[in-house]
C-alpha positions in Angstrom: 33.1 13.3 -7.8 30.1 10.4 -8.6 27.5 10.0 -5.8 24.6 7.6 -5.4 20.7 8.1 -5.8 19.3 5.8 -3.7 15.7 4.4 -2.7 14.7 6.4 0.2 12.3 4.6 2.9 9.5 6.1 1.8 7.2 5.0 5.0 8.0 2.7 8.3 6.6 -0.2 6.3 7.6 0.0 2.8 10.0 -2.4 1.7 10.5 -1.7 -2.5 8.9 0.5 -4.7 8.2 0.6 -8.3 10.0 3.3 -10.8 7.1 4.9 -12.7 8.7 7.2 -15.1 11.8 9.5 -14.7 12.1 13.0 -15.1 15.2 13.6 -15.8 17.6 12.3 -18.9 21.6 10.9 -18.8 24.2 14.1 -19.1 21.1 16.2 -18.0 21.6 19.2 -15.0 20.0 19.4 -11.7 19.4 21.4 -8.9 19.8 20.3 -5.3 16.3 19.0 -4.2 14.9 18.6 -7.9 12.5 15.8 -8.6 14.6 13.6 -10.6 12.3 10.5 -10.9 8.6 9.1 -9.7 8.2 6.2 -7.5 4.9 4.2 -6.3 4.9 1.7 -3.4 1.6 0.2 -1.9 1.4 3.3 0.5 1.9 6.3 -2.0 3.3 7.7 -5.4 6.4 9.9 -4.4 9.0 12.2 -6.0 12.5 11.1 -5.5 14.4 14.7 -5.0 18.4 15.2 -6.2 20.7 14.8 -3.4 23.2 17.3 -4.6 23.7 19.8 -8.1 25.2 18.0 -10.7 25.1 16.6 -14.1 23.2 13.1 -13.7 25.7 10.6 -14.9 23.8 7.1 -15.2 20.6 6.0 -14.5 21.0 2.3 -13.7 16.8 1.3 -13.2 13.8 1.1 -16.3 11.0 2.0 -15.9 8.7 -0.1 -14.3 11.2 -2.0 -12.4 10.8 -2.6 -8.5 13.7 -1.8 -6.7 14.2 -2.2 -2.7 14.7 0.8 -0.4 18.0 1.5 -0.3 19.0 0.3 -4.0 21.0 2.8 -6.4 18.6 4.0 -9.0 21.0 6.4 -10.6 24.8 8.4 -10.2 25.3 12.3 -10.3 28.2 13.4 -11.2 29.1 17.1 -8.5 32.2 18.1 -9.2 32.0 21.3 -10.9 35.3 20.9 -13.2 33.1 17.7 -15.1 30.0 19.6 -15.0 30.1 21.3 -18.7 26.9 22.9 -20.2 24.4 20.4 -20.3 24.2 18.2 -24.0 21.5 20.3 -26.7 20.0 16.7 -27.5 19.1 14.8 -24.6 20.3 10.9 -24.7 17.3 8.1 -25.2 17.1 4.7 -23.6 19.0 2.1 -26.3 16.6 -0.7 -26.2 19.0 -2.8 -27.7 21.6 -2.4 -24.5 18.9 -2.3 -21.9 20.4 1.0 -20.8 21.3 5.0 -21.6 24.7 5.8 -23.5 27.1 7.0 -20.9 28.8 9.8 -23.2 27.5 12.1 -25.5 30.0 13.7 -28.2 30.0 17.4 -28.7 28.4 18.8 -32.2 32.2 20.9 -32.0 34.2 17.8 -31.8 34.5 14.3 -34.0 32.5 12.0 -32.7 34.7 8.8 -30.9 34.2 5.8 -32.6 32.5 3.1 -30.3 34.7 -0.1 -30.0 33.6 -3.0 -32.1 30.8 -5.3 -30.4 32.1 -8.6 -29.4 29.3 -11.1 -28.9 30.1 -13.0 -26.2 31.3 -17.3 -27.0 29.3 -18.7 -24.8 26.5 -17.4 -22.2 27.6 -15.7 -19.3 28.2 -18.4 -16.1 25.2 -18.4 -13.7 25.4 -16.5 -10.3 26.7 -19.1 -7.5 24.1 -20.4 -5.6 23.3 -18.9 -2.2 24.3 -20.3 0.7 23.5 -19.2 4.3 21.2 -17.0 5.1 19.0 -15.3 2.1 18.4 -11.7 2.5 14.4 -11.4 1.0 11.9 -8.5 1.1 8.3 -9.5 2.4 6.7 -9.6 -0.7 9.4 -12.5 -2.4 8.6 -14.3 1.4 4.9 -14.5 0.4 5.6 -15.3 -2.9 8.0 -18.3 -2.1 5.3 -19.5 0.3 2.4 -19.1 -1.6 3.9 -21.4 -4.7 6.0 -23.5 -2.4 9.4 -22.9 -3.9 13.1 -22.8 -2.8 14.7 -19.4 -3.3 17.9 -21.3 -3.5 17.0 -22.6 -7.0 16.2 -18.9 -8.4 19.4 -16.9 -9.8 19.0 -13.4 -8.2 19.1 -10.1 -10.6 18.9 -7.9 -7.5 21.5 -5.9 -4.8 24.4 -8.1 -4.2 22.2 -11.1 -5.4 19.4 -10.8 -3.9 16.3 -12.9 -5.4 13.7 -9.7 -6.4 9.5 -10.3 -6.9 10.4 -9.8 -10.8 13.2 -13.0 -10.7 10.2 -15.0 -8.9 7.4 -13.7 -11.8 10.7 -15.0 -14.7 10.7 -17.8 -12.8 7.6 -18.9 -12.9 6.2 -17.8 -16.1 9.3 -19.3 -17.6 7.1 -23.0 -15.9 9.3 -23.1 -12.9 7.7 -25.5 -10.1 8.3 -26.2 -6.3 11.7 -28.8 -6.2 10.2 -32.5 -6.8 10.9 -34.6 -3.6 13.5 -37.6 -3.2 12.9 -40.8 -5.2 11.2 -43.4 -3.1 13.1 -45.1 -1.1 16.0 -42.8 -0.8 17.2 -41.0 1.9 15.5 -38.1 3.6 17.4 -34.9 3.1 19.0 -33.6 6.7 17.1 -30.9 8.3 19.8 -28.4 7.5 19.5 -29.3 3.6 15.9 -29.2 3.8 13.5 -25.5 3.3 11.0 -25.4 6.0 7.3 -26.1 4.2 5.3 -22.9 4.3 2.3 -23.7 7.2 -0.6 -22.7 5.1 0.0 -22.5 0.8 -3.7 -21.2 -0.1 -5.0 -23.7 -2.7 -4.3 -22.5 -6.7 -7.2 -21.5 -8.9 -7.1 -23.0 -12.0 -5.8 -19.9 -14.8 -8.5 -17.9 -16.2 -8.8 -17.3 -19.9 -8.2 -13.9 -21.1 -11.6 -12.4 -21.7 -12.6 -11.3 -24.9 -12.4 -7.6 -26.2 -15.0 -6.9 -28.7 -15.1 -3.8 -30.7 -15.4 -0.4 -28.7 -14.2 -1.9 -25.7 -11.6 0.2 -23.4 -8.8 -1.6 -22.1 -7.6 0.4 -19.4 -4.4 -0.6 -17.6 -3.3 -1.1 -14.1 -1.5 1.6 -12.6 0.8 0.8 -10.0 -1.5 2.3 -7.3 -4.1 0.0 -8.3 -1.9 -3.2 -8.5 -0.4 -2.6 -5.1 -4.7 -2.2 -3.7 -5.4 -5.2 -5.6 -2.8 -7.6 -4.1 -3.5 -6.2 -0.9 -7.1 -6.7 -1.0 -7.0 -10.2 -2.0 -3.6 -10.7 0.7 -6.1 -9.9 3.1 -8.7 -12.1 2.5 -6.5 -14.9 1.8 -5.0 -14.2 5.6 -7.8 -13.3 8.0 -11.0 -14.6 8.5 -13.5 -12.3 8.1 -16.7 -12.2 10.1 -18.9 -9.1 9.3 -21.5 -7.5 12.0 -24.1 -4.9 11.5 -26.1 -2.4 13.7 -28.6 0.2 13.0 -27.9 3.6 14.4 -30.5 6.0 15.2 -28.6 9.7 14.3 -31.3 12.0 15.2 -29.2 13.3 18.1 -26.3 13.3 15.7 -28.1 15.4 13.4 -29.4 17.8 16.2 -25.4 18.4 17.3 -24.4 19.2 13.4 -27.4 21.8 13.3 -26.8 23.4 16.5 -23.1 23.5 15.4 -24.0 24.9 11.4 -25.6 27.9 13.5 -22.5 28.3 15.1 -20.8 28.6 12.1 -18.9 24.9 11.5 -20.2 22.5 9.2 -19.9 19.1 10.2 -20.0 16.0 8.1 -21.5 12.9 10.0 -17.9 11.4 9.5 -16.2 12.9 12.7 -19.3 11.8 14.9 -18.1 7.9 13.7 -14.6 8.5 14.4 -15.2 10.2 17.5 -17.7 6.9 18.4 -14.7 4.6 17.5 -12.2 6.0 19.0 -14.0 5.9 22.5 -14.9 2.4 21.5 -11.5 1.0 21.0 -10.2 2.8 24.3 -13.0 0.3 26.2 -11.9 -2.5 23.9 -8.4 -3.2 23.6 -8.7 -6.3 21.3 -9.8 -4.1 18.2 -7.3 -1.6 18.3 -4.3 -4.6 17.8 -2.5 -5.7 14.8 -1.1 -9.5 14.2 2.5 -10.4 14.3 3.0 -13.8 13.4 1.3 -15.8 15.4 1.1 -13.1 17.9 -1.4 -10.3 18.7 0.0 -6.8 19.3 -2.5 -4.6 21.4 -1.6 -1.3 20.4 -1.0 1.5 22.9 -2.0 4.6 20.7 -5.6 4.5 18.6 -4.3 5.4 15.3 -7.2 5.5 12.9 -6.8 5.2 9.2 -9.6 6.9 7.3 -10.6 5.8 3.6 -9.9 9.0 1.1 -11.0 8.5 -2.3 -8.5 10.0 -4.9 -7.9 9.9 -9.0 -5.8 7.5 -8.8 -7.0 5.5 -6.2 -8.1 4.7 -2.5 -5.8 5.9 0.2 -6.0 5.8 4.1 -4.7 8.5 6.0 -4.2 8.0 9.4 -5.7 10.6 12.8 -2.8 9.6 15.3 -4.1 9.7 18.7 -7.6 10.2 17.3 -9.2 9.5 21.2 -7.5 13.0 21.9 -9.4 15.0 19.9 -12.5 17.0 19.8 -15.2 16.7 17.1 -13.8 20.0 15.6 -10.2 18.8 15.3 -11.1 15.8 13.8 -13.1 17.7 11.2 -10.7 19.8 10.3 -7.6 16.8 10.1 -10.1 15.6 7.9 -10.7 18.2 5.6 -7.1 18.8 5.8 -6.0 15.1 4.7 -9.1 14.9 1.8 -7.3 18.7 0.1 -4.1 16.8 0.3 -4.5 13.7 -0.6 -6.5 15.1 -4.1 -3.6 17.8 -4.9 -0.7 14.4 -4.5 0.6 16.2 -1.3 -0.1 12.6 1.2 3.1 12.0 2.4 3.8 8.6 2.9 4.4 9.1 6.7 0.6 10.2 6.5 -0.3 6.7 5.6 1.3 4.7 8.0 0.9 3.5 11.5 -3.0 3.1 11.5 -4.1 0.7 14.6 -8.0 0.9 13.1 -9.7 1.6 10.2 -13.0 3.5 9.0 -14.2 3.5 5.6 -17.1 6.1 4.0 -18.8 5.9 0.7 -20.0 9.0 1.1 -23.5 10.8 0.5 -23.7 8.5 -2.8 -23.4 5.3 -1.0 -25.7 2.2 0.2 -27.2 1.5 2.9 -24.4 -1.4 3.9 -21.2 -2.7 2.8 -18.7 -5.6 3.9 -15.6 -3.9 4.1 -12.4 -5.8 3.9 -9.7 -5.7 6.8 -6.7 -3.6 6.1 -3.7 -5.8 6.9 -1.9 -6.0 9.5 -5.1 -4.7 11.6 -8.1 -6.8 13.4 -10.9 -4.6 12.3 -12.7 -1.8 10.4 -15.9 0.1 10.3 -17.9 1.2 7.5 -20.6 3.8 7.6 -23.6 3.2 5.7 -26.4 5.7 4.1 -28.6 7.7 6.1 -31.8 7.7 5.3 -35.1 8.6 6.8 -37.8 6.1 7.3 -40.7 5.6 10.2 -39.4 3.4 13.3 -41.3 2.6 16.5 -39.5 4.0 19.9 -40.4 3.7 23.2 -42.2 7.1 24.4 -43.3 7.6 28.2 -43.9 3.6 28.1 -45.7 3.6 25.5 -45.0 2.5 21.6 -44.7 5.2 19.3 -43.8 5.6 15.4 -41.4 8.1 14.4 -39.4 9.5 11.1 -35.5 9.3 12.3 -32.7 9.2 10.2 -30.7 5.9 10.8 -27.7 4.6 9.2 -26.3 1.2 8.9 -22.7 0.1 10.3 -20.8 -2.8 8.9 -18.0 -4.0 11.2 -15.4 -6.7 9.8 -13.3 -8.5 12.2 -10.6 -10.7 12.3 -12.1 -13.5 13.6 -8.6 -15.5 14.6 -7.4 -12.3 17.1 -11.4 -11.6 17.9 -14.8 -13.8 19.2 -17.8 -12.6 19.0 -18.8 -11.1 22.4 -15.7 -8.8 21.7 -16.4 -8.1 18.1 -19.9 -7.5 18.4 -19.8 -5.6 22.2 -17.4 -3.2 20.3 -20.0 -2.2 17.5 -22.8 -2.1 19.9 -20.5 0.4 22.2 -20.2 2.9 18.8 -24.2 3.0 18.4 -24.6 3.6 21.6 -22.1 6.3 22.1 -23.8 7.8 18.5 -27.2 7.5 19.8 -26.7 8.8 22.9 -25.4 12.6 21.6 -22.3 13.4 24.0 -19.3 14.0 22.3 -17.7 16.1 24.7 
């Protein structure tokens, strides 16, 4: 019996993935839960396991292709009578037919001659135009809005004739353009036949000339994760009017708490203190703990803080769920666990989903301050700066004094569509106040 291997839902907001590479070949025997292929999404890389033991009968998607969730990736033969020993020579990808051969003859049997290839006398007819409601992914919808495209004019090669991202890219590369308007004096189209224009299409930048590559230069192609990060960052800058604000924080009381904990055998970094303070300030400033949905703001009940973690494959942001309910030690332990699993490739898509606010930390080799980019669809992000000892003026018993203190700049970006200056500045001021008070109970 043939069963389908489908693209699973890898996280609540993941709608498609890129096939990175196949770990099996047609004709190969596989065990249940054995990894079949690697998938890359905008959240994480993952391996897709085999749903059953059997033999790989067909592979339907090439490496590099983007597929939506629930698309069929391969077919497995699970009938024990039909599953014989694996072929001695693994089949290879046929570049001419763009697929894997469906049958390999045994060496002990004469090869079965293939039927003669019949060249079609005419190109296959184009798929019928789509009518009614068009089912597309958010990525395709965004591309159509950016370029002002009428998707009914683009032939779809996806599941059930859907228009995929590859179809749109191919259409644009072939010189496709928005459909021309009606000639002067012609009657206007009826509302049912005219697609709604995008509300705010970004300005098209002139195409840049390819950079010159000199002898000795190294060209490093982007990985799927790097492509997703690049797309996500550009989209965020185009979507949200970023406002950046900064606060200078005296960290000497935090340093004292760290020193006391270290004597008790607990090694705390500065990051858990900032997460703890931010979670408390978010509870007091609900507008900062929100997401954007269309033309509405969703004030989130729970505080789930996404914290950026650097890995060899790129930046990931695992989510601390209910961060406002966690102690310093619990936050520190959770961050250590996330860091270890992220670097070993064991972060799951669900670990990266559902964040309501983000914090990024450049580490001990950071710099004084930076301007972070909001993680869509959130409305705010906080960035730690480097902690530097320097002289500051303090009030000691009514007298000004100069002392040496560990100082840090906190940078905050907020979405000005949703957050006004009073709320944004009030949030950052409250984070600073909590850190300088040194009360983390």
